C-alpha positions as MATLAB code, in Angstrom:
seq = 'MLDEQSTVQKLIAGDVAAFEEIFREYSRELYFVALGLSHDPAVAEDAVQESFVYLWSHRKQINVKHSFVSYLRKMVRNYVLNQLRHQKVRAEKEEDIIREQIFLNEEEEDITPKIEAIRAVVDSLPEGCRKIFVMAVIEGTSYADTAASLGVAVNTVKSQVRIAYKKIKDSVQNNPDNTAFTLLFLLLLKKML';
ca = [
     -36.961  120.767  140.751;
     -37.710  117.149  140.090;
     -36.315  115.369  137.009;
     -39.644  113.744  136.338;
     -38.684  111.152  133.717;
     -35.636  109.930  135.597;
     -37.379  109.843  138.953;
     -40.344  107.892  137.491;
     -37.950  105.331  136.024;
     -36.267  104.923  139.385;
     -39.710  104.603  141.024;
     -40.646  101.872  138.589;
     -37.366  100.098  139.449;
     -38.380  100.142  143.123;
     -36.226  103.018  144.381;
     -37.761  104.184  147.695;
     -35.896  107.456  147.656;
     -37.456  108.276  144.269;
     -40.920  107.402  145.687;
     -40.285  109.705  148.643;
     -39.102  112.458  146.333;
     -42.311  112.156  144.273;
     -44.361  112.184  147.418;
     -42.696  115.403  148.685;
     -43.001  117.056  145.298;
     -46.650  116.288  144.544;
     -48.541  115.316  147.707;
     -49.542  118.895  148.673;
     -50.864  119.705  145.211;
     -52.782  116.397  145.082;
     -54.268  117.124  148.480;
     -55.765  120.353  147.159;
     -57.013  118.635  144.022;
     -58.800  116.090  146.224;
     -60.044  118.761  148.635;
     -61.475  120.743  145.740;
     -63.480  117.779  144.655;
     -64.601  116.418  147.984;
     -64.732  119.501  150.241;
     -63.665  117.104  153.016;
     -60.116  117.220  154.465;
     -60.374  113.608  155.663;
     -61.371  112.377  152.218;
     -58.615  114.484  150.611;
     -55.985  113.024  152.999;
     -57.183  109.486  152.339;
     -57.155  110.155  148.607;
     -53.533  111.203  148.657;
     -52.449  108.405  150.950;
     -54.367  105.693  149.102;
     -53.140  106.987  145.726;
     -49.516  106.840  146.856;
     -49.986  103.342  148.288;
     -51.538  102.336  144.958;
     -48.741  104.008  143.077;
     -46.030  102.098  144.981;
     -47.762   98.725  144.818;
     -48.509   99.144  141.076;
     -45.296  100.945  140.070;
     -44.362   98.355  137.503;
     -47.591   98.989  135.590;
     -47.009  102.791  135.390;
     -47.424  103.849  131.782;
     -47.217  107.625  131.569;
     -47.920  108.905  128.074;
     -47.940  112.590  128.944;
     -47.241  114.329  132.178;
     -46.596  112.298  135.339;
     -48.334  114.939  137.514;
     -51.394  114.570  135.295;
     -51.248  110.823  135.871;
     -51.152  111.422  139.627;
     -54.012  113.927  139.516;
     -56.170  111.465  137.582;
     -55.464  108.817  140.176;
     -56.483  111.098  143.065;
     -59.490  112.357  141.168;
     -60.665  108.793  140.504;
     -60.310  107.901  144.196;
     -62.341  110.926  145.321;
     -65.071  110.265  142.724;
     -65.238  106.637  143.857;
     -65.557  107.788  147.486;
     -68.325  110.256  146.591;
     -70.086  107.477  144.642;
     -69.752  105.152  147.684;
     -71.295  107.827  149.936;
     -74.165  108.379  147.538;
     -74.932  104.637  147.276;
     -74.740  104.260  151.013;
     -77.230  107.106  151.557;
     -79.579  105.645  148.951;
     -79.465  102.231  150.605;
     -80.234  103.787  153.981;
     -83.259  105.643  152.496;
     -84.464  102.346  151.026;
     -84.208  100.638  154.395;
     -86.122  103.423  156.053;
     -88.854  103.241  153.403;
     -89.053   99.466  153.881;
     -89.307   99.942  157.647;
     -92.223  102.349  157.200;
     -93.852   99.935  154.785;
     -93.702   97.265  157.540;
     -95.701   99.644  159.837;
     -92.881  100.138  162.269;
     -92.592  103.858  161.763;
     -92.957  104.576  165.531;
     -89.628  102.970  166.181;
     -86.546  105.007  165.321;
     -84.317  102.686  163.383;
     -81.465  105.158  162.997;
     -79.495  103.601  165.882;
     -79.796  100.202  164.221;
     -78.649  101.584  160.885;
     -75.750  103.262  162.689;
     -74.941   99.998  164.410;
     -74.679   98.162  161.069;
     -72.716  101.086  159.595;
     -70.356  101.002  162.599;
     -69.772   97.278  162.032;
     -69.044   97.859  158.333;
     -66.841  100.876  159.177;
     -64.950   98.855  161.765;
     -63.866   96.291  159.194;
     -60.182   96.565  158.204;
     -59.673   99.111  155.404;
     -59.160   96.539  152.588;
     -61.972   94.332  153.778;
     -64.347   97.303  154.014;
     -63.464   98.586  150.563;
     -64.038   95.122  149.049;
     -67.302   94.604  150.919;
     -68.655   98.035  149.927;
     -67.781   97.559  146.215;
     -68.728   93.861  145.914;
     -71.777   93.711  148.172;
     -73.254   97.142  148.781;
     -72.589   98.552  145.277;
     -73.036   95.217  143.526;
     -69.772   95.332  141.610;
     -68.802   91.891  140.319;
     -66.041   90.068  142.195;
     -63.912   90.198  139.052;
     -64.424   93.956  138.564;
     -63.761   94.615  142.312;
     -60.579   92.589  142.120;
     -59.373   94.406  139.041;
     -60.279   97.851  140.477;
     -58.431   97.223  143.717;
     -55.556   95.269  142.250;
     -56.207   92.057  144.159;
     -57.088   88.486  143.292;
     -60.706   87.390  142.878;
     -60.142   84.822  145.688;
     -59.057   87.670  147.985;
     -62.333   89.450  147.202;
     -64.296   86.308  148.026;
     -62.495   85.695  151.334;
     -62.759   89.338  152.419;
     -66.523   89.298  151.669;
     -66.876   86.146  153.727;
     -64.956   87.767  156.613;
     -67.154   90.842  156.468;
     -70.342   88.770  156.460;
     -69.156   86.814  159.439;
     -68.312   90.003  161.409;
     -71.697   91.499  160.648;
     -73.488   88.232  161.510;
     -71.614   88.000  164.787;
     -72.644   91.563  165.578;
     -76.315   90.789  164.836;
     -76.207   87.717  167.028;
     -74.607   89.651  169.923;
     -77.075   92.528  169.773;
     -79.548   92.740  172.747;
     -82.329   93.813  170.438;
     -81.705   90.745  168.261;
     -85.073   90.396  166.525;
     -85.296   93.969  165.245;
     -81.584   94.099  164.487;
     -81.831   90.830  162.531;
     -84.804   92.133  160.508;
     -82.899   95.267  159.717;
     -79.877   93.259  158.768;
     -81.850   91.070  156.433;
     -83.471   94.143  154.828;
     -80.075   95.671  154.420;
     -78.727   92.544  152.718;
     -81.861   92.381  150.493;
     -81.178   95.945  149.437;
     -77.456   95.265  148.976;
     -77.995   92.284  146.730;
];
């Protein structure tokens, strides 16, 4: 049985063994909390992993007023709810693009592969860059709020958004169906902004 208060104090002090002990003690329970919310094993695994990464990198800010396990559950729950919100926003943006495409009288052409190509470019971004891009650009969260939410500097958000735009732009320029892909990209950016 884990001596919670002592172990948390050791964690805050930077004790790796205490962090590992907390991981062993709570990771399975947190996985099932995340799985219950998301119904997706991959999202549940990511929730636990990202929550523990966040826990370690923000250990000096830990302020547990009640139960530490409740603190961990809340962290995992927030991660899953954010992921579900991201998925909902992404689906809504894709629907908007499809409606725009139909409005432009190009309904004969299946734009799904183009949407998937843009999604693949966004999904291929490094994890941190992708999270920042989705929050700051696709969801429209301010740079300051994105930085605060992810525990990074505002300048980091700006530079990661710039990197993401460059990679997407390069992908658009290298696409053989450049005209249609560029139009779709511009519509996507219009909907994102």
